[in-house]
N, C-alpha and C positions, 0 to 999 in steps of 0.2 A: 491323722484323723480322717474320717470319712468326708467326701466331697458330696455336693448335691446330688440326689438320687442314686448314689451308690450304696448298695447293701452293705451292712457292717456287722460283725459279730458282737453281740450284746453281752457284756459280762455281768453276771449276778454277784454283786459284792457283799460280803458279810458285814454285819453291824459291829465291826471291831476296828482297832486302830489301823490295821493293814488295809481293811476296806475303805476307811475314810481317806487314808493317804493315797490310795490308788485313785479314788474319785476325784481328789484335789489335783492329782497330776493330770488326769484326763481333761479336767476343766481348764487348767493352765495351758494345755496344748490346743485348746479350741474345741474340745469335744463337748458332748451332751451327756449329762448324768440325771437320771430320775432319783429325787431324794425324797425321804419321808418328811412330812411336817406333821404337826398335830391336827391339821385340818385334812388335806388330801395330799397325795404325792404331787411334787412339783417337777417339771422338767427344766433343769437348771443349765444355764450357760453364762459365761463371763459377760456381763452387762455392758463391758466397754469394747467388746470384740465384735465388729459389724458382722463378719462372716459367721461366728458362732451364733449370734442372735438370729440371723437369717435362717440358720439351720433349724432353730425352734420352729419357726413358721413352716418350714418345708416338712419337717418330721410330723407335725400335727395337722398339716393342711389348714392353718389358721389364716384368716384374712389379715393382710398387713395393716388395715386401719384399726385393728383391735389392739390397744396398748397392753403392756405387760406389767406385772407387779415385780419390783426389785426387792430382794431379800438381803438383809444386812445383819451383822452380828450384834449391833446395839444402837441406841439412839444417837450416840456421838458420831457413828459412821453415817447414819441417816443424814445428819446435818451438813455432811460434805456435799450432799446431792440435792438438797431441797432448802428453800428458804423457811427457817424454823420460825415458830411463834410460841407465845405463851400458852395458847390453847393446845397446840401440838405437844408441848412439854407436859401439860396436865394430862392429856390422854395417854401419852407414852409412859409416864410414871404410873399411871393406873393399870394400864393393860398390856404393856410390852415387858417381856416377851409374851406373845399370844396372838389370838386370832382376830386381830385388828390391823387393817391397812389404812393408811392415811394418804390422801392425795393433796399434795402441796406444790407451790410453784417451784419449777425446775431452777436450780442455781446456775447461773452463767458459768461456763467453763467446767461443767461437770464431767466432761469426757466420756459420757455414756452414749452409746450408739442411739442415733435418732430413731432407729426401729423400736426401741424400747417404749418410747413415748407416743409412737405413731404421730410424730412431729407436733404433739400438743405442747403447750408451755408449762405443763404440770407433770408430776412423777408420782406414781403409786408405789409406796414403800412400807415394808413391814419388817419386824424382828420376830422370827418364828420361835416357838417354845420348844419344839422337839429337840432333845439333846444330840441326836445325830446331826440334824440340820445345823445346829449351833457349832458342833465340832468341825463340820465341813466348812462352814462359813469362816470360822476362826483360822482354820489350817490354810484355806485358800486365799484368805486375807484380801477379799475384794467383793464387790456387789455381784450378786447373781440374779439375773432375770429368770424368773420361774413360773410360768403358767401351769395349770394342771397337766400332769403327764399321760395325756390320752389324745387320741384323734380328735380334732376340733368338732364340737357339738355333740360328742358322745358322752356316755356316763363317766363321771370323774372317777379316778382310781383311789381306793383307800387300802389296797395291798399291793405288794410287788407283783403278785401274779396278775392283777388287773393291768398293771403297767405293761408287763411282758406281752399280754394278749393283744394290746393295741399297738405297741411300738417296738417290739422285738425286731432287730434287723435295721432299724432306722436310727438308733442311738448306741452310744458306746457302753454305757453301764446303767445298772439299777442298784442303788444302795438299799438293801433290804432291812427296813426298820420295823417290820410287822405291820399289824393293822393301826391305821391312824385313829386315835382315840376320839376326836371331835367328829370327823365325818363329813363335814360340809366346809366349804371354802370360807376364807375370812370375811368379816364384815368390813365393808369399805365406806369410809366417811371422808368427804371432800371438805377442806378447810378453806373456804372461800370468803366472801363477805360475811356469811353466816355458815355454820356447819350444816352439811347436807348428807343424809344417808344415801349413798349411791348403790349399795347392794347389801341386803341383809345377809347375815352369815353366822359363823360360829360364836360371835359375841353378841348377846341379845341387845336389841334396841333400848330395852328398859335400863339395862346397865350403863350404857353410854348417857342416857338422858339424866340418870341419877348423878353421874359424874359431872355433867355439864350444868345440872341445875335447871334445865330448860328442855322443851320438846325439840326433837330434830325435825328439820325440813326433810321431806323424802323425795328423791328423784322420781320423776314420773316416766312411764314407758315411752311416751312421745317425745321426750326431751332428747337432745343430741347425746350420742355415745361418748362419754368422757372418762370412762374407767372400765377395767376388765370385768367380764361377766355380765354385761348389760344387753347382749344380743337377745332378741326375742326367742329365738329357737336354739336351745342349748341343752346340754346334760341328757341328751335323748337316747333311749334304748332303740333297738331295731323295731321292736313292737310299738303299736300306738298306745298312748296313755290316756286314760279316762279318769277325771277327778271326781272327788266327792261321791263315790259310788255307794249306793245302798243295796245294789244287787250285782250279780255277776253274769256276763253273757256266756254263751256255750263255748266260745273259743277264747275266753279270757281267764287269766289268773288274778286273784285278788292280793294286793298288797294291803295288809290290814293295819289298824291302829286301835288298841283297846280290846275289849272283849268281843271277838268277831271270829267266825269260822273263815279261814283264809289259807292261801298257799304259803305265805310268809307273813309274819307279823313284825311290823317296826318296833313296837312295844305293847305287849299284852297288858302291861300295867298302866298304859297311857302316859308314859314317862317320855317327855319331849327330848331330853338329853340323850337317852337311849335310842330314841327314834332317829335322831340326827346322825348318831354313830353308825346306825344300820342302814341308812337311807341308800346310798350308792351300792354298798355290798349286796343288799337285797335286790336292787334293781338289776345288777349284774347277774345274780343267780337266777332270777326270773326270766330275764331275757335270754339266758342260755337254754332255757326250756322251749324256746321258739314258739311262744303263743301268738295268737293274732293280735291280742291286746292285753294290757295290763290295767286292771281297774284298781283305784286306790281309795281306801277309806277317807272320810273327812278328817283333816288335821286342824286343831285349834289354831287360829291366827294370833297367837300370843308367844312371847319368848322365842325360843328357837323354832317354834312353829312357823314364824315368818319366813325364816330362812328355808325350811323344808317345803313350804308351799311355793315359795319363789322358784326353787328348783324344779318342783313338780309342774309348775305352770309353763316354765320354759321347756321341759321335757315333752309336755303335751301340745305345745304350739304347732301350727302348721310348718312343715319342712320344705 
């Protein structure tokens, strides 16, 4: 496997048994694999291997204080690493496998690399729904630390081509599972004294509140960083991003929503599920045209609109 700052040939692995077997072998040897999930592509490494996890941070240019999500094959495996609870069991039964990450107290003796948790006493864990991710986790038979497979702070990848554009030469392989159907990262819920929405994502807040039978407390931007995806500037294209645009500047391209004349439309029908699936793909496509700025139509702050607006606000934040 590659050592720090050493270029490596990145293999493109097919979505078949041979590709999964090769990906599992690379992970066992301490290498890095970009794997598809239903949300975005994740950059996976053995969560128990300090050197492999350190290489995630190096490949992405990610700050070491930003914790990682650990992906596991099922809820029973998650319980090896975190202190489980009745509430965790209720949410896992309702939404796993799926676009939900739970933050729970780290179980003593977990043997995970401390880099995964950024030395916090909690762990972010989820069970992805993508069949290739599940096959890889099952064959690897261990926990995989896997943030989004892109340079830190840049647009998240929803295709293998997006991963290759940002990380080719820095990682050993990309397991090509096609386009990610959800298109935004998982929703993160902290299970502390009371449940807290730490990051909106591919599972709508309303679905969680219906399951819990109560409103969720929401993490505020000024609160300490205790989960992935909470940095103020994140998911950013090279161009500047202007939100809630009702007009377009002379050097801007419009990312539309609903019935609007635009360069690309997240959903002409105003469908938030379609818009979430298109968000990062369309940002990549517009950014490749090298505009001075990307203007974005208003997006409703409901359902998946919360996750879309969260990503757009971070993309538009000062860098």
